[in-house]
C-alpha positions, 0 to 999 in steps of 0.5 A: 479430528473434529478440531482439524475440520473446524481449523480447516473451515475457518482457514477456508472462510478467512481465505475467502474473505481475503480473496474478495477484499479490495484495497485502493492506493490513495493520494493526496488530493492535489497529486497530479495523477488520477490513476496509476499503473502497476509499474508506476506504483512499483517505481514509487514504492521502490524509490526509483521515481521520487517526484510527481509530474509537477515536480512535488516530492512523492512522500510514501506511507507503509502500514506497521501491522500485518493485515489484509491490505498489506498482504494484498498490496505487497502481493500486488507489487510482487515484493515481500514486505522484507524485500521492500525493506532491503530496497529501501535500506539500500537506498538509505545507505547510498543516500538515495532516499529514506524508507517510508513512515510506517503507520499504525492503522489505515485510519492513520494513513487516511489522515496522513495522506490527506494532510501530506502533499505529494503523499501516496498509501494504500488501505482497505476500500471501505476505509476511504474518506474525503481528502484523499483520491483513489488512483488504483483499485487492487482486487485480489492480487494480480498485477 
């Protein structure tokens, strides 16, 4: 019984931390957008929109590991990571695009987005650095 109380207490602490977490959608500094809507973000990540307004190709990055940032991002999109993978696989099989490159860490995400023209990705707000710009902040997971 005592162990169950401890486990529940730890779960509540973890849930409270995740609920207060914020992530930001970041883009390469030359992307011609200063903000994105939920619908635009979903269009980019589902491969429906493949170019920015200046005709630069959109380069999408994802995260490999399960993390609070990845969980919040996909919850905000309203799609599970497995559903997004099936969308990307269908696009690949139809010759309409490739799945995003999955990166090992948020630090690698910042480096790749900063170094790749047209890139878009997501990280925890605390990980943001120079060389990228934030175009959308996601607090919790409501679109």
